[in-house]
C-alpha positions as CSV (number, residue, x, y, z in Angstrom):
1,M,86.2,85.1,101.2
2,L,87.1,86.2,104.7
3,Y,90.1,85.5,106.8
4,T,90.4,84.8,110.5
5,S,93.3,84.5,113.0
6,T,94.8,81.3,114.3
7,R,94.7,82.7,117.8
8,D,91.3,84.5,117.7
9,N,88.7,83.2,115.3
10,S,86.3,86.0,116.1
11,V,88.5,88.0,113.8
12,K,87.1,88.4,110.3
13,V,89.0,90.5,107.6
14,T,89.1,90.7,103.8
15,A,92.0,89.4,101.8
16,A,93.2,93.0,101.2
17,K,93.2,93.7,105.0
18,A,95.0,90.4,105.7
19,I,97.7,91.2,103.1
20,A,98.2,94.8,104.1
21,Q,98.3,94.1,107.8
22,G,100.5,90.9,107.5
23,I,99.8,89.5,111.0
24,S,96.8,89.7,113.3
25,E,96.8,92.2,116.2
26,E,97.2,89.5,118.8
27,G,100.1,87.8,117.0
28,G,98.1,85.1,115.2
29,L,98.4,84.3,111.5
30,F,95.6,84.9,109.0
31,V,94.0,81.8,107.4
32,P,91.0,81.5,105.0
33,C,87.7,80.8,106.7
34,E,86.9,78.2,104.0
35,F,88.6,76.6,101.0
36,P,87.3,76.8,97.5
37,Q,86.8,73.5,95.8
38,F,88.3,72.6,92.4
39,S,86.7,69.7,90.4
40,L,88.7,67.5,88.0
41,D,87.0,69.4,85.2
42,N,88.4,72.6,86.6
43,I,91.9,71.1,86.8
44,K,91.7,69.6,83.3
45,S,90.7,73.0,81.9
46,M,93.7,74.6,83.8
47,A,96.0,72.1,82.0
48,E,95.4,74.0,78.8
49,M,96.2,77.4,80.3
50,S,99.4,79.4,80.6
51,Y,101.0,79.9,84.0
52,I,99.5,83.4,84.3
53,D,96.0,82.1,83.6
54,R,96.4,79.2,86.0
55,A,97.4,81.7,88.7
56,K,94.4,83.9,88.0
57,T,92.1,80.9,88.2
58,V,93.4,79.9,91.7
59,L,93.9,83.4,93.1
60,R,90.5,84.9,92.2
61,E,88.9,82.4,94.6
62,F,91.0,83.7,97.5
63,L,91.1,87.4,96.5
64,D,87.5,88.0,95.7
65,D,87.7,91.6,96.9
66,F,90.1,92.3,94.0
67,S,88.4,93.3,90.8
68,E,89.2,91.3,87.6
69,E,91.2,94.3,86.4
70,E,93.2,94.4,89.7
71,L,93.8,90.7,89.6
72,D,95.0,90.8,86.0
73,Y,97.3,93.8,86.8
74,C,98.9,91.9,89.7
75,V,99.4,88.5,88.1
76,S,100.3,89.7,84.6
77,G,102.8,92.1,86.1
78,A,104.4,89.4,88.3
79,Y,104.9,86.8,85.7
80,A,105.3,88.9,82.6
81,D,107.6,87.7,79.8
82,G,111.2,88.2,80.6
83,K,110.9,88.1,84.4
84,F,111.5,84.4,84.5
85,S,114.2,82.5,82.5
86,S,111.7,79.8,81.6
87,K,108.6,80.5,79.6
88,A,106.8,77.9,81.7
89,V,107.7,80.1,84.8
90,A,107.9,77.0,87.0
91,P,108.7,74.0,84.7
92,T,108.3,70.4,85.8
93,V,111.2,68.2,84.6
94,N,111.1,64.4,84.5
95,I,114.3,62.9,85.9
96,S,113.5,59.2,85.7
97,G,110.3,57.1,86.0
98,N,107.9,58.7,88.5
99,E,110.5,61.3,89.7
100,N,109.7,64.8,88.6
101,I,111.5,68.0,89.6
102,L,109.4,71.2,90.0
103,E,112.0,73.9,89.2
104,L,110.9,77.0,91.2
105,W,114.1,79.0,90.8
106,H,113.8,80.6,87.3
107,G,113.0,84.1,88.7
108,P,115.2,87.2,89.1
109,T,116.8,86.0,92.4
110,C,117.2,82.3,91.4
111,A,115.1,81.0,94.4
112,F,111.6,79.7,94.8
113,K,110.7,82.8,96.9
114,D,110.4,84.7,93.6
115,M,107.3,82.8,92.8
116,A,105.5,84.7,95.5
117,L,107.6,87.8,96.0
118,Q,107.3,89.0,92.4
119,L,103.5,89.0,93.0
120,L,103.3,90.3,96.6
121,P,104.3,93.9,95.9
122,Y,101.4,94.1,93.4
123,L,99.0,92.5,95.9
124,M,100.4,94.8,98.7
125,T,99.9,98.1,96.8
126,V,96.4,97.2,95.7
127,S,95.5,96.1,99.2
128,A,97.0,99.2,100.7
129,K,94.9,101.4,98.5
130,K,91.8,99.6,99.8
131,T,92.6,99.4,103.5
132,A,95.7,101.5,104.6
133,D,94.5,105.1,104.0
134,G,97.5,106.3,102.2
135,K,100.0,105.0,104.8
136,T,103.6,104.1,103.9
137,I,103.9,100.3,104.3
138,V,107.1,99.2,106.1
139,I,107.9,95.7,105.0
140,L,109.8,94.0,107.9
141,V,111.6,90.8,106.9
142,A,113.7,88.2,108.7
143,T,115.4,85.9,106.2
144,S,117.4,82.6,106.3
145,G,118.8,83.6,102.9
146,D,116.4,83.5,100.0
147,T,113.4,85.5,101.2
148,G,115.5,88.6,101.9
149,K,116.8,89.0,98.3
150,A,113.5,88.1,96.7
151,A,111.6,90.6,98.9
152,L,114.2,93.3,98.2
153,E,114.0,92.8,94.5
154,G,110.3,92.6,94.5
155,F,109.7,95.8,96.6
156,K,112.6,98.0,95.4
157,D,111.3,101.5,94.5
158,V,107.7,100.4,94.9
159,A,105.8,103.6,95.8
160,H,104.6,104.1,99.4
161,T,106.7,101.2,100.7
162,K,109.9,100.7,102.6
163,I,111.6,97.3,103.1
164,L,113.9,96.4,105.9
165,V,115.6,93.0,105.8
166,F,117.5,91.3,108.7
167,Y,119.6,88.2,108.1
168,P,121.8,86.0,110.4
169,E,125.3,87.4,110.2
170,N,127.0,84.0,109.6
171,G,123.9,82.0,108.5
172,V,123.6,82.6,104.8
173,S,125.8,81.6,101.8
174,P,128.3,84.1,100.4
175,M,126.2,84.5,97.3
176,Q,123.0,85.1,99.3
177,K,124.7,87.7,101.4
178,L,126.1,89.4,98.3
179,Q,122.7,89.5,96.7
180,M,121.3,91.4,99.7
181,V,124.1,93.8,100.6
182,T,124.4,95.0,97.0
183,Q,120.6,95.5,96.5
184,E,119.6,98.6,94.5
185,G,116.6,100.8,95.3
186,D,115.9,104.0,97.3
187,N,113.5,102.3,99.7
188,V,115.6,99.3,100.8
189,S,117.8,98.6,103.8
190,V,119.6,95.5,105.0
191,C,121.1,94.6,108.4
192,A,123.0,91.5,109.7
193,V,121.9,90.1,113.1
194,K,124.3,88.5,115.6
195,G,122.7,85.1,116.0
196,N,120.7,82.7,113.8
197,F,117.6,83.0,111.8
198,D,115.3,82.1,114.7
199,D,116.8,85.0,116.7
200,A,116.0,87.4,113.8
201,Q,112.5,85.9,113.2
202,S,111.5,86.0,116.9
203,A,112.7,89.6,117.2
204,V,110.7,90.6,114.1
205,K,107.5,89.0,115.5
206,A,108.1,90.9,118.7
207,I,108.5,94.2,116.8
208,F,105.2,93.5,114.9
209,T,103.3,93.3,118.2
210,D,105.1,96.1,120.1
211,N,102.5,98.8,120.6
212,D,105.1,101.5,121.3
213,I,106.9,100.8,118.1
214,K,103.6,100.6,116.1
215,K,102.5,104.0,117.6
216,K,105.7,105.7,116.6
217,L,105.3,104.5,113.1
218,A,101.6,105.5,113.0
219,D,102.6,109.0,114.1
220,K,104.7,109.1,110.9
221,N,101.8,107.7,108.8
222,M,103.5,104.3,108.5
223,M,102.4,100.8,109.3
224,F,104.2,97.4,109.4
225,S,103.6,94.5,107.1
226,S,105.5,91.4,106.3
227,A,107.0,89.7,103.2
228,N,107.7,86.5,105.1
229,S,105.4,83.6,104.6
230,I,103.5,84.6,107.7
231,N,101.8,87.1,105.3
232,W,98.9,85.5,103.5
233,G,99.9,87.4,100.3
234,R,103.2,85.5,100.4
235,L,101.6,82.1,100.9
236,V,98.6,82.1,98.5
237,P,100.7,82.5,95.3
238,Q,102.5,79.3,96.3
239,I,99.3,77.2,96.0
240,V,99.3,78.0,92.3
241,Y,102.5,76.1,91.3
242,Y,101.2,72.8,92.8
243,F,98.2,73.0,90.5
244,S,100.5,74.0,87.7
245,A,102.8,71.0,88.3
246,Y,99.9,68.6,88.3
247,C,98.7,70.1,85.0
248,D,102.2,69.7,83.6
249,L,102.1,66.0,84.5
250,I,98.8,65.6,82.7
251,N,100.2,67.3,79.6
252,S,103.3,65.1,79.6
253,N,101.0,62.0,79.9
254,S,102.8,61.1,83.2
255,I,99.4,61.0,84.8
256,S,95.7,61.1,83.9
257,A,93.4,63.7,85.6
258,G,92.4,62.3,88.9
259,D,95.5,60.2,89.5
260,D,97.1,60.7,92.9
261,I,100.6,62.2,93.2
262,N,103.0,62.6,96.1
263,V,104.9,65.8,96.7
264,V,108.2,66.2,98.4
265,V,109.1,69.7,99.8
266,P,112.4,70.8,101.5
267,T,111.2,73.2,104.1
268,G,112.2,75.0,107.2
269,N,109.5,77.5,107.9
270,F,106.8,75.2,106.6
271,G,105.2,77.7,104.2
272,N,106.0,75.9,101.0
273,I,104.6,72.6,102.1
274,L,101.6,74.2,103.7
275,A,100.7,75.7,100.3
276,C,100.6,72.2,99.0
277,Y,98.4,71.1,101.8
278,Y,96.0,74.0,100.9
279,A,96.0,72.7,97.3
280,K,95.1,69.3,98.6
281,R,92.3,70.8,100.7
282,M,91.0,72.4,97.5
283,G,90.8,69.1,95.6
284,L,94.2,68.6,94.0
285,P,94.8,64.8,94.1
286,V,97.8,64.7,96.4
287,K,98.2,61.5,98.4
288,K,101.1,62.3,100.7
289,L,103.0,65.4,101.5
290,I,106.6,64.5,102.4
291,C,108.4,67.0,104.5
292,A,112.1,67.0,104.0
293,S,114.4,68.6,106.7
294,N,118.2,68.9,107.0
295,S,120.1,68.2,110.2
296,N,117.8,70.8,112.0
297,N,115.1,68.2,111.9
298,V,112.6,69.7,114.4
299,L,109.8,69.2,111.8
300,T,110.7,65.6,111.2
301,D,110.4,64.8,114.9
302,F,107.1,66.7,115.3
303,L,105.4,65.1,112.3
304,N,106.5,61.7,113.6
305,T,105.7,62.1,117.3
306,G,103.4,65.1,117.9
307,T,106.0,66.8,120.1
308,Y,107.6,70.0,118.9
309,N,110.8,70.8,120.7
310,K,113.1,73.6,119.7
311,N,115.4,73.0,122.7
312,R,118.1,71.2,120.7
313,A,121.4,71.9,119.0
314,F,121.3,74.3,116.1
315,Y,123.3,73.3,113.1
316,T,124.8,75.6,110.4
317,T,124.5,73.5,107.3
318,T,125.1,73.8,103.5
319,S,121.3,74.3,103.1
320,P,121.0,77.5,105.2
321,S,117.5,78.4,104.1
322,M,116.3,75.4,106.2
323,D,118.4,76.2,109.2
324,I,115.3,77.0,111.3
325,L,114.1,75.6,114.6
326,I,110.9,77.7,114.9
327,S,108.7,76.9,111.9
328,S,106.1,79.7,111.9
329,N,103.7,78.3,109.4
330,L,103.2,75.2,111.4
331,E,100.8,77.3,113.5
332,R,98.4,77.5,110.5
333,L,98.4,73.7,110.1
334,L,97.7,73.2,113.8
335,Y,94.7,75.5,113.5
336,H,93.2,73.5,110.7
337,M,94.1,70.1,112.1
338,S,92.6,71.0,115.5
339,G,89.3,71.8,114.0
340,N,89.9,75.6,114.0
341,D,90.5,75.6,117.7
342,D,92.1,79.0,118.3
343,H,92.3,78.5,122.1
344,C,94.3,75.3,121.6
345,V,96.7,77.0,119.1
346,K,97.1,80.0,121.4
347,E,98.1,77.7,124.3
348,L,100.5,75.7,122.2
349,M,102.2,78.9,120.9
350,Q,102.5,80.2,124.5
351,E,104.1,76.9,125.6
352,L,106.6,77.2,122.7
353,S,107.4,80.8,123.8
354,D,107.7,79.9,127.5
355,K,109.2,76.4,127.4
356,G,110.4,75.9,123.8
357,V,108.3,72.7,123.6
358,Y,104.7,71.5,123.2
359,T,102.8,68.3,122.5
360,V,99.6,68.4,120.5
361,P,96.6,66.2,121.3
362,E,96.5,62.7,119.8
363,S,93.6,63.7,117.6
364,V,95.7,66.4,116.0
365,I,98.8,64.4,115.3
366,S,96.7,61.5,113.9
367,A,95.1,64.0,111.4
368,V,98.6,65.3,110.6
369,K,100.0,61.8,110.0
370,A,97.2,61.0,107.6
371,C,98.4,63.7,105.3
372,F,102.1,64.1,106.0
373,A,105.3,61.9,106.1
374,A,108.6,63.3,107.1
375,G,112.3,62.5,106.9
376,Y,115.7,64.3,107.1
377,A,119.0,64.3,105.4
378,P,122.1,64.4,107.6
379,E,124.7,66.8,106.3
380,N,127.1,64.1,105.2
381,E,124.5,62.7,102.9
382,V,123.7,65.9,101.0
383,D,126.9,65.9,99.0
384,A,126.5,62.3,98.1
385,T,123.0,63.0,96.8
386,I,124.1,65.9,94.6
387,K,126.9,63.8,93.1
388,E,124.6,60.8,92.6
389,Y,122.0,62.8,90.6
390,F,124.7,64.5,88.5
391,D,126.6,61.4,87.7
392,K,123.5,59.3,87.1
393,Y,121.1,61.8,85.3
394,K,123.4,64.8,84.6
395,Y,120.9,66.8,86.7
396,L,122.6,69.4,88.9
397,C,120.7,70.4,92.0
398,D,121.4,72.7,94.9
399,T,121.8,71.6,98.5
400,H,118.2,72.2,99.5
401,T,116.9,70.2,96.6
402,A,119.4,67.4,97.5
403,V,117.8,67.2,100.9
404,A,114.4,66.6,99.3
405,L,115.8,64.0,96.9
406,K,117.5,62.1,99.8
407,V,114.3,62.1,101.8
408,Y,112.3,61.0,98.8
409,G,114.7,58.1,98.2
410,D,114.3,57.0,101.8
411,Y,110.6,57.3,101.6
412,I,110.5,55.0,98.5
413,R,112.7,52.4,100.2
414,N,110.6,52.4,103.3
415,N,107.1,52.5,101.8
416,D,105.3,50.7,99.0
417,D,104.3,54.1,97.5
418,D,106.2,54.6,94.2
419,I,103.6,56.7,92.5
420,P,104.3,59.8,90.3
421,T,106.0,62.3,92.6
422,V,106.8,66.0,92.4
423,I,110.0,67.1,94.2
424,D,110.4,70.8,94.8
425,S,113.7,72.3,93.6
426,T,114.0,75.6,95.5
427,A,117.2,77.3,94.4
428,S,119.7,77.4,91.6
429,P,122.8,75.3,92.4
430,Y,124.9,78.5,91.6
431,K,123.6,80.1,94.8
432,F,125.6,77.6,96.7
433,S,128.5,77.1,94.3
434,K,131.1,76.1,96.8
435,S,129.0,73.3,98.4
436,V,127.7,72.0,95.0
437,L,131.2,72.1,93.4
438,S,132.6,70.2,96.4
439,A,129.9,67.6,96.1
440,V,130.4,67.1,92.3
441,T,134.2,66.9,92.5
442,G,134.4,64.9,95.6
443,G,135.7,67.7,97.8
444,E,138.4,68.9,95.4
445,L,138.1,72.7,95.5
446,P,140.3,75.5,94.1
447,D,141.6,78.1,96.6
448,T,139.7,81.0,95.1
449,D,136.7,83.3,95.5
450,E,133.0,82.8,95.1
451,F,132.8,83.9,91.5
452,A,135.7,81.7,90.4
453,M,133.8,78.8,92.1
454,V,130.8,79.7,89.9
455,N,133.0,79.6,86.8
456,E,134.6,76.3,87.9
457,L,131.2,74.7,88.6
458,H,130.1,75.7,85.1
459,D,133.3,74.3,83.6
460,V,132.9,71.0,85.4
461,T,129.1,70.5,84.8
462,G,128.2,72.6,81.8
463,A,125.1,73.9,83.7
464,E,124.1,77.4,82.6
465,I,125.0,80.3,85.0
466,P,121.9,82.4,85.8
467,A,122.4,86.0,84.5
468,P,121.3,87.6,87.8
469,L,124.1,85.8,89.7
470,A,126.7,86.4,87.0
471,S,126.0,90.2,87.2
472,L,126.7,90.4,90.9
473,K,130.4,90.3,90.5
474,D,130.9,94.0,89.8
475,K,128.2,95.4,92.1
476,T,129.0,97.7,95.0
477,V,128.3,96.7,98.6
478,R,125.7,99.2,99.9
479,F,124.9,97.8,103.4
480,D,127.2,96.8,106.2
481,N,124.9,97.3,109.2
482,V,125.1,94.8,112.1
483,C,123.1,94.6,115.3
484,S,122.1,92.2,118.1
485,K,118.6,90.8,118.2
486,Q,117.9,93.0,121.3
487,D,118.7,96.1,119.3
488,M,116.6,95.3,116.2
489,G,113.8,97.6,117.3
490,E,116.2,100.5,117.5
491,M,117.8,99.5,114.2
492,V,114.3,99.7,112.6
493,F,114.0,103.4,113.5
494,K,117.6,104.0,112.4
495,L,117.0,102.5,109.0
496,L,113.8,104.4,108.6
497,G,115.5,107.6,109.6
498,L,113.1,108.2,112.6
């Protein structure tokens, strides 16, 4: 299995090289040159497996330069007993009828990013040994909230790595910020950025391709890599849980092997839903992938029209991990939907950089619409959805999951397509206690701090407080760095002590 670049398909690298490097030299993203195919017999056999064995079954097809011993070391280490609060790792919970919630937040940071970022450090260290010649890997991360903490937790004190996380100063929830700035570990650093997530992400991409910065690191026997979903090692583990959810539906007699399902994904950077598209390409019977956005609905507009336009108002919402106007992983989808046309993708990405807008050829958007549907939840409808699902089903969801549930409801009302459906739940409601409590109580909030809100939400709903969040209360703040997006390159050197 080899990987190529979305902007230069003459590039051919191994999985280990793609993971260790993170991004192609010219700025493109690594994608597999082909997709392994899973038959219904393969899927039925996976239904009898544990999550660890399901993961190994999928991942060995993409990581064939890893030995069986290396693969077992990585996967068993990531999903070992005790790391996730559910023995199923990613349980599928039936709410009502054909509506099934895929809970992806039972890991150590209570967000779906744990599903990949508990595995990535293992993949990275094995890959580095194969390809990086003993260099220290500098993990550079821009986060809209959840990736930062999950990456910090995954990479803390991992030998021969350093991790630097940049987050928008006023663009994450109080709980998300506290998780990051109290992070333990000798190889971690955190810095706020004056601006939004797109500012931080664009600056990180520029740093990755800055030859002067890369040379300075190389002189210190260091090299950059990424823990964002632009890294293939972040994306490939996410394919697993779609196969796993399908297997869970077979086991619960919700479907028979071969039945179509729909999947609804709340997404901003397009990585989570792209992983489901890859599962579909591999043979998983997914009929429609439904992309759910919040008020920053740039993806909704693109998937419905073929025009991507980031030149619009940016909204700070109660679902901050989706407050994104530049969806990096969409580049990968464009590469596949254009028939692997790297020149087309390169031109579109240049237009996005120069003008903030591009329109894809009709053949591309037609292919996209055949697989994807899209909708968005205005901010004033998120609270109503949280309250509706709690009042009706006693199911407490976070703000991002509420976006997905609202879009799913709209899809059902507007389409004759009420088949068994998986809706991704991407974070614990306790990561956004103030917003969720306000929704459940109809806006009646105590005048108190974040942790009192957590306790109040528990008292009102009875939902269990995740231990990793409860333990934050007494942790010491370690990081108070702030910089502008223009100064992020200099901050990288400062944080590395160079």
